[in-house]
Steps between C-alpha positions, in 0.01 A plus 500: 500500500544847647260635241236249610551595865465870417180432306369301797575794732323727255194275504504487880518880527221532244280266704573699816412822316170351386421382853583840653298680232205268553505558876519876446213493250278296734575740784435798271160367399401426858603843628377695193834680468831424335728295726862424414677315779873561524758225494599587856143458625469161329832389649400628843167316482672175401793499744606789723802317637663446159447867411675605822781250442549624144519859620754410769708298254512784247590754768768281663663332201463750216454857625247671730391748232429237233173403667381860522608609150449185290286234665237715678393683180473163324282362780273805471411419137191295407576129520356413158718764331818381670434139400413601143829688466692207648324263260596717204862527616536123549344435159733752335806343667399156370406617150709386205467670164409270213774428252503718193513237226295236672577182677596279208682747276836416353 
């Protein structure tokens, strides 16, 4: 059941990566230059309040430097790349190697 949930998260992240990549490619074609929107810009365009709340929560409950050293560089990366990496990680966590001798071996 956990494996199915991890594969579902992988699919969801893959769909988000495709959506972010499609938006970036449409914007790149319309502006005639390469555009790669960062994850932070996407999050800020969707909901500024939740971004501010997340920053305050990390600074208050974890450590003030965690936002600056770990989260901010992640938010500066292109959104499609972050979601592709997350998709790969979730798929790898849910992967199960096939049995060596087969399913119905003695």
